[in-house]
Residue, then its C-alpha position, 0 to 999 in steps of 0.5 A: x459645829x466645824x468640820x474639816x476633811x481632806x480629799x484628793x484630785x487626780x494630777x492636772x485637775x485643779x483648774x477643772x475642779x475649780x471650774x465646776x465649783x465656780x459653776x456649782x448647781x443652784x440645787x446643790x447650793x440649796x441642798x447644802x444650806x438645807x442640811x445645815x452647811x455654811x461657810x464652806x470652803x475648799x483649799x488645794x495643796x498644789x504639791x500634793x493634789x490634797x483638798x482640804x475642806x472646811x465647813x460649818x455645820x448645824x447638826x452631824x445627822x442633818x448633814x449626813x442625811x445630805x449624802x442620800x439626796x439625789x442632787x448629791x449623788x449626781x454631783x458625785x457622778x459628775x465629779x468622779x472623773x477628776x478625783x479619787x472616789x469610792x465604788x459609789x463615786x462618793x469622794x474618798x474623804x478623810x475627816x480630820x480632827x479639830x486640835x485648835x479653833x479661835x473665834 
């Protein structure tokens, strides 16, 4: 299953966002894989500071359970100062509808 979503960075935070992801914690990588995520990419629209995320997941329920892990919540707290977040520090993420996919 393919999942696409968008999030928003604060102005001037693209380099910091990229740096933090280039140093992604091994525990976070493990959590993503353990919850069925693979082929995860995030793109930036420099004109709007909108991030576009693409991930392949095995199962939506398994993937959703990853949000409640301690490492994921720690990551959200770590990223909250550079992007739009909800009151629990989860990123404001808007799911996108898949309209076309070619294998």
